ZAMARGU-4260 file (C-alpha; in steps of 0.2 Angstrom, whole numbers, plus 5000, padded with zeros to 4 digits):
<rodrens>
0) 4818/5055/5125 | 4801/5050/5131 | 4794/5056/5114 | 4807/5046/5104 | 4803/5030/5115
5) 4785/5032/5111 | 4787/5035/5092 | 4798/5019/5091 | 4786/5009/5101 | 4772/5014/5089
10) 4783/5010/5074 | 4789/4993/5079 | 4771/4989/5087 | 4778/4986/5104 | 4775/4993/5121
15) 4784/5010/5126 | 4791/5001/5142 | 4800/4988/5131 | 4808/5002/5121 | 4813/5012/5136
20) 4822/4996/5143 | 4831/4992/5127 | 4837/5010/5125 | 4844/5010/5143 | 4853/4994/5141
25) 4860/4999/5124 | 4866/5016/5131 | 4874/5006/5146 | 4884/4997/5133 | 4875/4981/5131
30) 4875/4973/5114 | 4861/4967/5104 | 4865/4949/5105 | 4867/4950/5124 | 4850/4960/5126
35) 4841/4947/5115 | 4847/4932/5123 | 4850/4936/5141 | 4838/4951/5145 | 4822/4945/5139
40) 4813/4949/5155 | 4819/4967/5154 | 4813/4970/5136 | 4798/4960/5136 | 4807/4947/5124
45) 4812/4959/5109 | 4822/4948/5097 | 4838/4953/5088 | 4828/4959/5073 | 4818/4971/5082
50) 4833/4977/5092 | 4843/4981/5077 | 4828/4990/5070 | 4826/5000/5086 | 4845/5004/5087
55) 4845/5011/5069 | 4829/5021/5072 | 4835/5027/5088 | 4850/5034/5080 | 4840/5043/5066
60) 4828/5051/5079 | 4842/5057/5090 | 4851/5066/5075 | 4833/5073/5071 | 4832/5080/5088
65) 4850/5087/5087 | 4846/5096/5071 | 4829/5102/5078 | 4839/5110/5092 | 4852/5118/5081
70) 4839/5125/5069 | 4830/5133/5083 | 4845/5141/5090 | 4850/5147/5073 | 4833/5156/5069
75) 4831/5162/5087 | 4849/5171/5086 | 4842/5178/5071 | 4827/5185/5081 | 4815/5178/5068
80) 4808/5163/5079 | 4790/5166/5080 | 4778/5155/5091 | 4770/5148/5075 | 4787/5144/5067
85) 4794/5136/5083 | 4778/5125/5084 | 4780/5120/5066 | 4798/5115/5069 | 4794/5105/5084
90) 4781/5096/5074 | 4792/5091/5060 | 4794/5072/5060 | 4808/5070/5046 | 4824/5079/5042
95) 4818/5085/5025 | 4803/5094/5034 | 4814/5102/5045 | 4826/5108/5032 | 4811/5115/5022
100) 4806/5126/5037 | 4824/5131/5039 | 4827/5135/5022 | 4822/5153/5022 | 4833/5156/5037
105) 4848/5147/5032 | 4863/5157/5030 | 4868/5156/5011 | 4878/5164/4999 | 4874/5181/4992
110) 4859/5177/4980 | 4852/5188/4966 | 4836/5190/4977 | 4847/5197/4992 | 4856/5209/4979
115) 4839/5214/4973 | 4833/5218/4991 | 4848/5228/4995 | 4843/5239/4979 | 4827/5242/4988
120) 4816/5232/4976 | 4806/5221/4988 | 4792/5234/4990 | 4790/5233/4971 | 4789/5214/4971
125) 4777/5214/4985 | 4765/5227/4977 | 4764/5218/4960 | 4761/5202/4969 | 4747/5209/4981
130) 4739/5221/4969 | 4741/5214/4951 | 4730/5228/4944 | 4746/5239/4945 | 4755/5241/4929
135) 4773/5233/4931 | 4781/5245/4919 | 4775/5260/4928 | 4778/5254/4945 | 4796/5248/4940
140) 4799/5266/4934 | 4798/5272/4952 | 4813/5260/4957 | 4827/5265/4946 | 4843/5268/4956
145) 4859/5271/4947 | 4869/5267/4963 | 4864/5249/4963 | 4864/5248/4943 | 4845/5248/4942
150) 4845/5258/4926 | 4830/5252/4917 | 4812/5246/4921 | 4818/5229/4915 | 4832/5229/4928
155) 4819/5233/4942 | 4807/5219/4936 | 4820/5206/4935 | 4825/5210/4952 | 4808/5209/4959
160) 4805/5193/4950 | 4821/5186/4959 | 4814/5191/4976 | 4797/5183/4973 | 4805/5167/4965
165) 4816/5165/4981 | 4801/5168/4992 | 4789/5155/4983 | 4803/5142/4982 | 4807/5143/5000
170) 4789/5140/5006 | 4788/5124/5017 | 4770/5120/5014 | 4772/5122/4994 | 4787/5111/4995
175) 4777/5098/5004 | 4763/5098/4992 | 4774/5097/4977 | 4785/5084/4985 | 4769/5073/4989
180) 4762/5076/4971 | 4778/5071/4962 | 4781/5056/4972 | 4764/5049/4968 | 4764/5055/4950
185) 4781/5059/4942 | 4792/5047/4932 | 4811/5044/4930 | 4816/5045/4913 | 4832/5038/4906
190) 4840/5040/4889 | 4857/5036/4882 | 4869/5049/4880 | 4873/5051/4861 | 4888/5040/4855
195) 4888/5029/4870 | 4877/5016/4863 | 4891/5003/4860 | 4900/5007/4876 | 4886/5005/4886
200) 4878/4990/4879 | 4875/4982/4897 | 4863/4997/4900 | 4853/4995/4883 | 4838/4990/4893
205) 4838/5009/4900 | 4842/5018/4883 | 4824/5024/4883 | 4816/5019/4899 | 4801/5027/4910
210) 4797/5021/4927 | 4787/5029/4941 | 4797/5035/4956 | 4785/5028/4968 | 4786/5010/4961
215) 4804/5008/4954 | 4812/4993/4962 | 4829/4995/4971 | 4839/4985/4959 | 4833/4996/4944
220) 4836/5013/4952 | 4854/5008/4956 | 4857/5002/4939 | 4851/5019/4932 | 4861/5028/4944
225) 4877/5017/4939 | 4873/5020/4921 | 4873/5039/4925 | 4889/5038/4936 | 4897/5029/4921
230) 4892/5043/4909 | 4881/5031/4899 | 4863/5037/4904 | 4855/5053/4907 | 4841/5054/4920
235) 4827/5067/4922 | 4811/5069/4931 | 4796/5070/4919 | 4777/5071/4921 | 4763/5062/4912
240) 4762/5077/4901 | 4780/5075/4897 | 4777/5057/4892 | 4762/5059/4881 | 4769/5074/4873
245) 4754/5085/4874 | 4758/5103/4870 | 4741/5109/4876 | 4742/5101/4892 | 4747/5113/4907
250) 4760/5107/4920 | 4751/5103/4936 | 4766/5109/4946 | 4766/5126/4939 | 4747/5127/4943
255) 4751/5121/4960 | 4763/5135/4962 | 4751/5148/4956 | 4736/5141/4966 | 4747/5141/4982
260) 4750/5160/4981 | 4733/5164/4973 | 4741/5170/4957 | 4727/5170/4943 | 4726/5175/4926
265) 4712/5188/4926 | 4719/5199/4912 | 4725/5212/4925 | 4740/5223/4921 | 4752/5212/4932
270) 4745/5195/4929 | 4755/5190/4913 | 4771/5196/4923 | 4766/5186/4938 | 4762/5170/4928
275) 4780/5172/4921 | 4786/5173/4939 | 4777/5157/4943 | 4784/5148/4928 | 4802/5153/4932
280) 4800/5148/4949 | 4795/5131/4945 | 4808/5129/4930 | 4823/5137/4938 | 4821/5135/4957
285) 4810/5120/4961 | 4811/5107/4947 | 4830/5104/4948 | 4829/5105/4967 | 4815/5093/4968
290) 4821/5081/4955 | 4838/5080/4965 | 4828/5077/4980 | 4817/5064/4973 | 4832/5055/4965
295) 4841/5055/4982 | 4825/5048/4990 | 4824/5033/4978 | 4843/5030/4979 | 4841/5030/4998
300) 4827/5018/4997 | 4836/5008/4984 | 4851/5007/4995 | 4842/5002/5010 | 4833/4987/5001
305) 4851/4983/4993 | 4859/4983/5010 | 4844/4973/5018 | 4846/4960/5004 | 4865/4960/5006
310) 4863/4957/5024 | 4850/4943/5022 | 4862/4933/5010 | 4876/4936/5022 | 4866/4929/5036
315) 4862/4913/5026 | 4880/4911/5020 | 4887/4912/5038 | 4874/4901/5045 | 4877/4888/5031
320) 4880/4870/5036 | 4898/4866/5042 | 4906/4850/5036 | 4913/4849/5054 | 4930/4845/5061
325) 4938/4833/5048 | 4954/4833/5040 | 4952/4843/5024 | 4961/4845/5007 | 4959/4862/5000
330) 4961/4864/4981 | 4963/4882/4973 | 4961/4877/4954 | 4972/4886/4941 | 4979/4882/4924
335) 4995/4889/4919 | 5001/4893/4936 | 4994/4876/4943 | 4982/4871/4956 | 4987/4874/4974
340) 4983/4860/4986 | 4984/4861/5005 | 4979/4849/5019 | 4972/4856/5035 | 4969/4845/5051
345) 4951/4845/5060 | 4956/4860/5069 | 4961/4870/5053 | 4980/4869/5056 | 4990/4868/5040
350) 4999/4852/5038 | 5007/4853/5021 | 5005/4862/5004 | 5010/4859/4985 | 5006/4863/4968
355) 5000/4851/4954 | 4998/4854/4935 | 4985/4843/4929 | 4977/4854/4916 | 4984/4863/4901
360) 4997/4867/4896 | 5007/4855/4907 | 4993/4841/4907 | 5002/4831/4921 | 4986/4822/4925
365) 4992/4805/4931 | 5006/4813/4941 | 4994/4824/4949 | 4983/4810/4954 | 4998/4801/4962
370) 5003/4816/4972 | 4985/4819/4978 | 4983/4801/4983 | 4999/4801/4993 | 4994/4817/5002
375) 4977/4809/5006 | 4984/4793/5013 | 4998/4801/5023 | 4986/4814/5032 | 4970/4803/5032
380) 4961/4816/5022 | 4942/4815/5023 | 4935/4830/5013 | 4941/4839/4998 | 4936/4857/4996
385) 4937/4864/4978 | 4936/4882/4974 | 4924/4886/4961 | 4935/4898/4950 | 4944/4895/4935
390) 4946/4876/4931 | 4936/4871/4945 | 4926/4859/4935 | 4942/4851/4927 | 4949/4849/4945
395) 4932/4842/4951 | 4934/4828/4938 | 4952/4825/4944 | 4946/4822/4961 | 4932/4811/4955
400) 4944/4800/4946 | 4955/4800/4962 | 4939/4794/4972 | 4936/4781/4958 | 4954/4775/4957
405) 4956/4774/4977 | 4939/4771/4985 | 4948/4765/5001 | 4952/4784/5004 | 4933/4786/5007
410) 4934/4804/5001 | 4921/4816/4999 | 4922/4831/4987 | 4913/4848/4988 | 4914/4863/4977
415) 4914/4879/4988 | 4913/4898/4984 | 4931/4905/4984 | 4922/4923/4985 | 4934/4933/4996
420) 4949/4920/4998 | 4960/4931/4988 | 4956/4946/4999 | 4960/4935/5014 | 4976/4929/5006
425) 4983/4946/5004 | 4977/4954/5021 | 4987/4958/5035 | 4978/4944/5045 | 4984/4930/5033
430) 5001/4937/5034 | 5002/4937/5052 | 4993/4919/5053 | 5006/4912/5039 | 5021/4924/5038
435) 5031/4911/5028 | 5018/4904/5017 | 5016/4910/4999 | 5000/4920/4996 | 4993/4908/4984
440) 4993/4894/4997 | 4984/4905/5009 | 4969/4905/4997 | 4969/4887/4997 | 4969/4886/5016
445) 4954/4898/5016 | 4945/4887/5004 | 4948/4871/5015 | 4943/4880/5031 | 4927/4887/5025
450) 4921/4870/5021 | 4925/4864/5039 | 4916/4880/5046 | 4910/4893/5035 | 4907/4905/5049
455) 4923/4904/5058 | 4933/4907/5041 | 4922/4920/5034 | 4923/4932/5048 | 4941/4934/5043
460) 4935/4943/5027 | 4928/4960/5026 | 4910/4956/5023 | 4907/4967/5008 | 4922/4957/4999
465) 4911/4942/5000 | 4899/4946/4986 | 4882/4940/4991 | 4873/4957/4987 | 4867/4967/4972
470) 4875/4984/4968 | 4885/4983/4985 | 4899/4995/4978 | 4885/5008/4974 | 4878/5009/4991
475) 4883/5019/5007 | 4899/5010/5012 | 4897/5016/5030 | 4879/5010/5031 | 4883/4993/5022
480) 4898/4990/5034 | 4887/4994/5049 | 4873/4983/5044 | 4885/4968/5039 | 4894/4969/5056
485) 4878/4968/5065 | 4874/4952/5055 | 4890/4944/5058 | 4889/4948/5076 | 4871/4940/5077
490) 4877/4925/5068 | 4893/4922/5078 | 4884/4924/5094 | 4869/4914/5089 | 4881/4899/5086
495) 4893/4902/5100 | 4913/4901/5100 | 4924/4889/5107 | 4935/4899/5119 | 4950/4887/5117
500) 4950/4886/5098 | 4943/4902/5091 | 4954/4914/5081 | 4956/4932/5085 | 4945/4938/5072
505) 4931/4925/5077 | 4933/4932/5095 | 4931/4950/5089 | 4914/4946/5084 | 4909/4940/5101
510) 4897/4951/5110 | 4907/4964/5121 | 4925/4960/5115 | 4935/4972/5106 | 4951/4967/5095
515) 4962/4971/5109 | 4953/4960/5121 | 4951/4946/5108 | 4971/4947/5105 | 4973/4947/5124
520) 4963/4931/5125 | 4974/4923/5112 | 4989/4930/5122 | 4982/4922/5138 | 4980/4906/5129
525) 4998/4906/5122 | 5005/4910/5139 | 4994/4898/5150 | 4987/4885/5139 | 4968/4881/5137
530) 4954/4889/5148 | 4946/4877/5160 | 4933/4888/5166 | 4924/4904/5162 | 4930/4912/5177
535) 4947/4912/5170 | 4942/4925/5158 | 4943/4938/5172 | 4961/4936/5172 | 4963/4942/5154
540) 4971/4959/5153 | 4957/4973/5152 | 4943/4960/5154 | 4932/4970/5166 | 4915/4964/5174
545) 4905/4972/5161 | 4915/4965/5147 | 4914/4948/5155 | 4894/4950/5157 | 4892/4953/5139
550) 4904/4939/5132 | 4904/4925/5144 | 4887/4917/5139 | 4894/4916/5120 | 4911/4908/5124
555) 4911/4890/5126 | 4923/4878/5136 | 4922/4860/5131 | 4928/4847/5144 | 4931/4860/5157
560) 4928/4861/5176 | 4910/4865/5174 | 4899/4857/5162 | 4888/4872/5160 | 4903/4882/5153
565) 4900/4872/5137 | 4883/4878/5136 | 4874/4894/5132 | 4868/4896/5150 | 4875/4912/5156
570) 4887/4911/5172 | 4875/4923/5181 | 4861/4910/5179 | 4871/4895/5186 | 4862/4896/5203
575) 4846/4893/5194 | 4853/4876/5187 | 4860/4872/5204 | 4842/4874/5212 | 4836/4863/5198
580) 4849/4849/5202 | 4845/4850/5221 | 4826/4848/5216 | 4831/4832/5207 | 4844/4827/5219
585) 4857/4828/5208 | 4876/4832/5211 | 4883/4835/5194 | 4877/4846/5179 | 4883/4832/5168
590) 4868/4821/5175 | 4856/4834/5170 | 4862/4840/5153 | 4853/4830/5140 | 4843/4820/5152
595) 4825/4825/5145 | 4816/4813/5156 | 4823/4822/5172 | 4820/4839/5163 | 4802/4836/5160
600) 4800/4834/5178 | 4805/4852/5181 | 4790/4865/5182 | 4798/4881/5176 | 4787/4892/5186
605) 4795/4886/5203 | 4812/4893/5198 | 4806/4911/5194 | 4813/4924/5206 | 4816/4943/5206
610) 4831/4941/5194 | 4826/4927/5182 | 4809/4927/5174 | 4800/4914/5165 | 4809/4918/5148
615) 4826/4914/5155 | 4821/4898/5164 | 4812/4891/5148 | 4828/4896/5139 | 4839/4886/5152
620) 4828/4871/5151 | 4830/4872/5132 | 4848/4873/5133 | 4850/4859/5146 | 4839/4847/5135
625) 4851/4850/5120 | 4867/4858/5126 | 4879/4866/5114 | 4866/4864/5100 | 4871/4871/5084
630) 4857/4881/5076 | 4865/4879/5059 | 4857/4865/5047 | 4864/4848/5042 | 4878/4847/5029
635) 4873/4843/5012 | 4882/4842/4995 | 4877/4848/4978 | 4879/4836/4963 | 4884/4845/4947
640) 4878/4836/4931 | 4892/4826/4923 | 4898/4832/4905 | 4891/4850/4909 | 4906/4860/4912
645) 4905/4876/4901 | 4891/4888/4893 | 4893/4878/4878 | 4887/4862/4887 | 4870/4870/4892
650) 4855/4865/4881 | 4838/4873/4882 | 4826/4862/4894 | 4841/4854/4902 | 4837/4848/4920
655) 4852/4853/4932 | 4856/4853/4951 | 4864/4869/4958 | 4867/4879/4973 | 4860/4896/4976
660) 4874/4909/4977 | 4865/4925/4979 | 4847/4931/4981 | 4843/4949/4975 | 4826/4958/4974
665) 4823/4951/4956 | 4828/4933/4958 | 4841/4921/4963 | 4858/4917/4955 | 4862/4898/4954
670) 4879/4890/4952 | 4877/4875/4941 | 4895/4872/4938 | 4899/4881/4922 | 4910/4895/4929
675) 4895/4907/4926 | 4880/4908/4938 | 4863/4908/4930 | 4848/4918/4935 | 4831/4912/4940
680) 4820/4927/4938 | 4807/4931/4951 | 4793/4926/4939 | 4801/4908/4936 | 4803/4903/4954
685) 4785/4896/4958 | 4769/4893/4950 | 4761/4906/4961 | 4764/4925/4964 | 4778/4929/4975
690) 4784/4945/4981 | 4801/4942/4987 | 4814/4928/4981 | 4818/4925/4999 | 4800/4917/5002
695) 4807/4903/4991 | 4826/4901/4993 | 4841/4907/5003 | 4860/4907/4999 | 4867/4890/5000
700) 4851/4881/4996 | 4853/4866/4984 | 4838/4867/4970 | 4834/4859/4954 | 4833/4871/4939
705) 4829/4870/4921 | 4839/4880/4907 | 4827/4892/4898 | 4841/4902/4888 | 4860/4904/4886
710) 4866/4921/4879 | 4884/4917/4873 | 4889/4934/4868 | 4884/4942/4886 | 4888/4926/4895
715) 4870/4925/4904 | 4861/4910/4909 | 4842/4910/4912 | 4835/4896/4923 | 4819/4892/4929
720) 4814/4882/4945 | 4797/4877/4938 | 4798/4860/4930 | 4791/4855/4913 | 4777/4845/4922
725) 4773/4860/4933 | 4773/4873/4918 | 4760/4862/4909 | 4749/4860/4925 | 4750/4878/4930
730) 4737/4886/4920 | 4722/4873/4923 | 4727/4873/4942 | 4725/4892/4943 | 4707/4892/4935
735) 4701/4879/4947 | 4688/4887/4959 | 4693/4903/4952 | 4709/4904/4963 | 4727/4901/4961
740) 4733/4885/4971 | 4750/4886/4979 | 4763/4878/4969 | 4780/4880/4975 | 4797/4877/4967
745) 4806/4859/4967 | 4822/4858/4979 | 4834/4845/4980 | 4827/4828/4975 | 4809/4834/4976
750) 4799/4830/4960 | 4782/4837/4954 | 4771/4822/4949 | 4757/4833/4942 | 4754/4834/4924
755) 4766/4820/4920 | 4755/4815/4905 | 4755/4831/4897 | 4764/4832/4882 | 4783/4839/4882
760) 4778/4853/4870 | 4770/4863/4885 | 4787/4866/4893 | 4793/4872/4876 | 4778/4884/4875
765) 4781/4890/4893 | 4799/4893/4889 | 4795/4903/4874 | 4783/4913/4884 | 4796/4916/4897
770) 4809/4922/4885 | 4796/4933/4876 | 4792/4940/4892
</rodrens>
């Protein structure tokens, strides 16, 4: 364990003592949110990102140690464990290195080489290898054996060849040499399977594509693998020689095998035969094995990056600004089946539901307007949340007309993503919450609630169903679920949960709480009414001291017995606040909370003791200054361009406002209100080089974009975040002083004044260049 801690400390660039403390807390059952928030003194203030990385790496290294022990035991039981081999196994730092060393000793099915050994051909193989001056035919004649069906010299030499091929192919040092070389020099080559050109048109970019294994980005390897899985593409590993098609060039991998075993063509009797053994070893034993391994490696790297991007987008979506506790109408747009309309109160409770038919084929526009107006007046609706699916822009127009017709309602309309709403509608949770409500209305309820509080509503949906990643269905589902669950847990605990309002799914995401205990909390509320203080949590069935310790700081009670229960101050730290109040001669925490003048009089160092250090005291002071603060941003609305409702309405060069729906490794997808997200490629996000789109935008951002191209056939929209003026000014700016000067994208209502006097033709030139690229 000590060695594992030291390795993790080196990888994370932290002290071994920090890792040791974090591992101990994790093993004791503490959660990452609890450790990062309330055990800063113990871990030296490791944050939640470091702790998540530590937790993941800890799991891998422990699995590695378990596998190491199993391999040592297996080889030892075979009585083949030499001191040198044991040392090599103990020095291995990856699972692949371990498996390479274990390969010759790994129990396997009966191979051709084993059959040859049983026929007594091993001495022939070793003699020819060690002494190439021997004549293969003459030597093979000595090993004829009718009992083992070695009837000709060819049979004997074939068996000897199989023995050497297996011996060569299972050499750990050679495998490492080849693996390193191929990783740095080999290419993945994709071709279309004959006859699949039309069926696989979406993979047309990869019908004849070469890219280095070492540099291929995550989204492209996942696209290639998807193409192979759909039987459209064929993938293979190729070298530089294969690409340039030089018939005279020798394969460097074959040369490496020969060199490793000191096999040279010196025109000796056995040299040609040994050269053939080397060639067969590479082509039959090693090429496919290493090709499979390299593809697995880039797939794993691609999956890791895809999961990282999904997790980042998920975080941004969950931490999106809440509209707040306001009576909200939710509209789930539809055409033939009508638009489902619901109203929920400020707590999310369903008040009423109905269906309107403003669009074709019924076209009950005026009747729908009157019905919506009546609902808004009756329930004092403040917000209208419109799902962004089919007929969303038409429904948005309907609400806009209602706002113009009845300004006294003072409505605000917002279009929200309805991703995952249908999943929630059909879930057991929705059925439990609304047993008598038609499934179509449940989706409208979700659309309304996710405007009020995205976090509280989205936790009810399986994270991967929300669809803010790339190739999420192609990656390891267990790893994806684990990563996303961690993101949801971190977000929920960063915001905090109202103990008297939270749903069971939201409570389940609180540090330390299981589904059973979350349900028990709801049951306690149903039986006893609201919680008045955090101590009452200990009355909940199965809520032990450890669970209480993990959860209490993240559960808030508003207007309770103790003002501190509405803050993120942990109950274990209440004595620290009491000492502060005594020092300031205050009787009630209400007098201290939010009182910046008084809090500035407190010197944190004076309240440090053996239990609470400077990190905790400073955190307490920050929380008391702004008690119950929400880390999420201020709520803003996107304004889609009037008259732009479908792909047909888009024009090259058109300026639009949109909202970022998804950020990938190659760019960002933007909803501009035409039922099809557009893509801003990485190269069109800023006037400077950026490596990651996340440097510029995140999911939920409102941005200004310009239309580059519209592909009607494939329903693809190309957008740019670099405006016409910025395009015109970019080249001169980069030349000044010989340096590229920073020029970021324009968000919201920001504008770029630079280059305003440049002719508009420069933008057209930039568009043409981008399209050509």
